[in-house]
C-alpha positions in Angstrom: 89.9 50.8 -108.9 90.2 53.3 -111.6 92.6 51.1 -114.0 90.4 48.1 -113.0 87.4 50.2 -114.4 89.4 51.1 -117.6 90.4 47.6 -118.1 87.0 46.6 -117.5 85.2 49.1 -120.3 88.0 48.0 -122.5 86.9 44.2 -122.3 83.5 45.2 -122.5 84.0 47.4 -125.5 86.3 44.7 -127.8 83.7 42.2 -126.5 81.3 43.9 -128.4 82.8 45.2 -131.3 84.6 41.4 -131.9 80.8 40.2 -132.3 79.7 43.4 -134.5 82.5 42.2 -136.9 81.7 38.5 -136.5 78.3 39.3 -137.6 78.9 41.4 -140.5 80.8 39.3 -142.1 77.8 35.7 -141.2 75.0 38.4 -142.0 75.3 42.0 -143.1 74.9 44.9 -141.4 71.6 46.2 -142.3 69.2 44.1 -140.7 71.5 43.2 -137.1 69.9 44.4 -133.8 71.2 45.7 -130.7 70.1 42.0 -129.5 72.0 40.3 -131.8 74.9 42.0 -131.0 74.5 41.4 -127.7 73.7 38.0 -127.5 76.7 37.2 -129.8 78.6 39.2 -127.0 77.4 37.1 -124.5 76.4 41.0 -122.6 73.4 42.5 -121.5 71.2 45.2 -123.7 71.8 47.4 -120.8 75.2 47.2 -120.9 75.5 47.9 -124.5 73.7 51.6 -123.6 76.2 52.3 -121.2 78.8 52.4 -123.8 77.2 52.9 -126.9 74.1 55.0 -128.4 72.9 52.8 -131.7 74.6 49.8 -133.4 75.8 52.7 -135.7 78.2 54.0 -133.2 79.8 50.9 -132.5 80.7 50.3 -136.2 82.5 53.5 -136.3 84.3 52.8 -133.2 85.3 49.5 -134.9 86.3 51.9 -138.4 88.2 53.6 -135.9 89.5 50.5 -134.3 90.9 49.5 -137.6 92.6 52.9 -137.9 94.5 52.5 -135.0 95.9 49.5 -135.6 97.1 50.3 -139.1 98.5 53.2 -137.2 100.5 51.2 -134.9 102.0 49.5 -138.0 103.9 52.4 -138.6 104.6 53.9 -135.4 101.0 55.9 -135.2 102.7 58.0 -137.7 101.2 57.8 -141.3 102.9 59.5 -144.2 100.7 59.5 -147.2 103.9 60.5 -149.4 105.7 57.5 -148.6 105.0 54.9 -151.1 105.3 51.7 -148.5 102.7 53.0 -146.2 100.0 53.7 -149.3 100.9 50.2 -150.5 100.5 49.0 -146.6 97.3 50.4 -146.7 96.0 48.6 -149.2 98.0 45.2 -148.1 95.4 46.4 -145.0 92.3 46.4 -147.4 92.9 43.2 -148.9 93.4 41.6 -145.0 89.3 42.9 -144.6 87.9 42.3 -147.9 84.9 40.5 -146.9 84.3 42.9 -144.2 84.8 45.7 -146.6 82.9 44.3 -149.4 79.9 43.2 -147.4 79.8 46.9 -146.2 79.6 48.1 -149.3 76.6 46.4 -150.0 72.7 48.1 -148.6 72.2 51.2 -146.0 74.8 50.3 -144.0 77.6 50.8 -146.8 76.8 54.5 -146.9 76.3 55.0 -143.3 80.1 53.0 -143.7 81.7 54.6 -145.8 80.8 58.1 -144.5 82.1 57.2 -140.7 85.0 55.8 -142.9 85.9 58.6 -145.2 85.9 61.1 -141.6 88.4 58.9 -140.0 90.6 58.8 -143.0 89.7 62.8 -143.4 90.8 63.4 -139.5 94.2 61.5 -140.4 94.4 63.0 -143.6 93.9 66.5 -142.1 96.7 65.7 -139.1 99.5 64.7 -141.8 98.8 68.0 -143.6 99.0 69.8 -140.7 102.8 68.0 -140.5 103.8 69.0 -143.7 102.4 72.6 -142.8 104.2 73.0 -139.3 107.3 71.8 -140.1 107.7 73.7 -142.9 106.3 77.1 -141.8 104.2 77.8 -145.4 100.7 76.8 -146.0 98.7 75.3 -148.7 97.6 77.1 -151.6 94.4 75.8 -151.8 91.4 76.2 -148.8 92.3 72.9 -146.3 88.9 71.4 -145.8 88.5 70.9 -149.7 92.1 69.5 -149.7 91.4 67.3 -146.7 88.4 66.1 -148.2 90.0 65.6 -152.1 92.5 63.5 -150.5 90.3 61.7 -148.1 88.0 61.1 -151.0 90.4 59.9 -153.8 92.1 57.4 -151.5 89.3 56.2 -149.8 87.3 55.6 -153.7 90.5 54.0 -154.9 90.6 51.5 -152.4 86.8 50.7 -152.6 86.6 50.3 -156.7 89.9 48.0 -156.0 88.2 46.1 -153.9 84.7 45.9 -156.0 86.8 45.0 -159.1 88.5 41.9 -157.2 91.6 43.2 -157.0 93.0 43.3 -160.6 96.3 44.7 -159.4 99.0 44.4 -156.7 99.3 46.8 -153.5 101.9 47.8 -155.0 101.1 48.5 -158.3 98.1 50.2 -156.7 100.3 52.7 -154.4 102.6 53.5 -157.4 99.3 54.6 -159.6 97.7 56.4 -156.8 100.8 58.5 -156.4 101.1 59.3 -159.6 98.1 61.2 -159.3 97.1 62.3 -155.7 100.9 62.4 -153.7 100.9 65.3 -151.5 104.2 66.1 -152.7 102.1 67.2 -156.1 99.9 69.6 -153.9 100.4 73.5 -154.6 102.2 74.6 -151.4 103.5 78.4 -150.0 107.2 78.8 -148.1 109.6 81.6 -148.1 112.1 81.5 -150.1 115.7 82.9 -148.5 117.3 85.3 -151.1 120.8 85.7 -149.6 123.0 88.7 -150.7 126.1 88.1 -151.7 129.2 90.2 -151.3 128.8 91.5 -154.7 125.0 91.9 -153.8 125.8 94.1 -151.0 124.3 97.5 -150.7 126.4 100.1 -151.7 125.1 102.8 -149.5 123.6 102.7 -145.7 119.8 103.4 -148.0 119.5 100.6 -149.7 118.3 97.3 -148.3 118.3 93.7 -148.3 115.9 92.3 -150.9 113.4 90.6 -148.6 112.4 86.7 -148.5 110.0 86.1 -151.2 106.8 83.8 -151.0 106.8 81.7 -154.0 104.5 78.9 -154.3 106.2 75.6 -155.0 105.0 71.8 -154.5 105.2 69.1 -151.6 108.3 67.9 -153.2 109.9 71.5 -153.2 110.2 71.9 -149.7 110.3 68.0 -148.7 112.7 66.5 -151.4 112.8 63.6 -148.8 109.0 62.9 -149.5 108.9 59.4 -151.6 107.2 59.3 -154.5 106.2 56.9 -156.4 109.1 55.5 -158.9 108.9 57.5 -162.8 106.1 59.9 -161.4 107.9 62.4 -163.3 109.1 64.7 -160.6 112.3 63.3 -159.7 112.4 62.6 -164.0 112.5 66.7 -164.5 115.1 67.0 -161.9 117.7 64.6 -163.3 116.9 66.3 -166.8 117.3 69.9 -165.8 120.8 68.9 -164.2 121.7 66.7 -167.2 120.9 69.8 -169.7 122.5 72.1 -167.1 
């Protein structure tokens, strides 16, 4: 019985999300009423209030559906350092160009952008948590600041691109974004092991090997597998050093 109820709830909420999506494309967001949404979904107002307190809450649910749909394309693991993933973000925004363009107009745009930024910030925070956990280190700037910076940079870049009628391709946008805001460039503090060779073996029992020192690096130092934009200068530095050695 519980499973039937769950499926019924999911079906009802999907009908309401689809109705909102369709109405926003036709009429914008600001002037829509709950009655408009329930009429479009062929549901009663009482049913709406069983699931949502107001249309803004339904809007957040719709935006989260967009976010989850995108995440599923990448196995629910989004890497903001992977050029292919970042490019697909711009491609996804391009697919929903009309919806996002309309949502930036009027009061609804302020509400929608605030909710979208919250969702993107949560996703960014999960990714940065993964980097910290994998390395055992920490970022050297407050995480709240870093999470918000990353989310704001990405969202404002996407919306500016849409507002300007997408003058660059998703591939070009991904390359430019990663040149400036790739997590590979964020300051990171990790432990660097200092091994003691045979020549550096303590001469007496009183002498002890040097302890590992905390050294500030970047994400690219600790995660060389991070894919950055071609020609962004990070890989080129390494190549120059090798040639000069």
